[in-house]
N, C-alpha and C positions, 0 to 999 in steps of 0.2 A: 415847200418853203424850208424844210429842215436842212437840206443839202446846201442851200444858199447861206444859211446862218453858219454852217461849218466853214465855208469858204470865205464869205464876206463878214468877217468878225468886226463888230463895232470898234471904231477907233476915233480919236479926236480928229477933227478936220485938219487937213494940211493945206498950207498956202502953196503958191507956185514955187517959192524958193525951197520949201521942205521937199516937195516932189522932185524938183531938179537935183537937189543934193542926193536924194535916195537913188534916183536913176543913174547919176554920175558915179556913185560909189559901188555899183553892182554891175555884173555882166548881164546882158539882156536875157540869157537863159536862166537866170536866178529868180525871175519874177514874171508876172503877167501884167501887161498894160492893156486894159480893156476899154474900148470905146463903146458906150452903150447907146449911142445915137442911132438914127436911122441910116440905111445905106446911102441915100442921097447926100446926107450931111457928111458922112465919112468920106465919100468920093470927092467932095469939095475941098477936103483938107482934114488931116489928122496928124497926131504926133507920130514921129518915126517909130516903127516897131509896134504900134498899137494894133490889136486884134479887134475886129468888129464883132461884137455880140450885142445886138439890139436888146434894149431893156425887156421887151416882150419875149425874148428867147433865153434869158438868163437862167431860168430854172432848168430848162431842157439842156442847154449847152454847158452848164456848170459841172456836169459829170465828167466832162472832157479835161477839166483842169486838175492839176496836181495839188492836192490840199496842203502840201508842205511848202508851197511857194507863196510868197506874198502876192496880193492882187491889188493893183491900183486901178480903179474904175473912174471914168469921167464921162 
């Protein structure tokens, strides 16, 4: 769980408009947009550029993320 706390730092909740402003103000390579749902849900539809990492794989896959980039998970 330690690595998750390094990457997923607690922040206040953002609404849709907050996330939209963040995504529009940065290039896609400057952040991670992570979809934590299951593959079937992801395949039915996801935000453009979102990377699928199901919740049950976060601990394992988080080592693949650059800790210096912001992460938005939904």
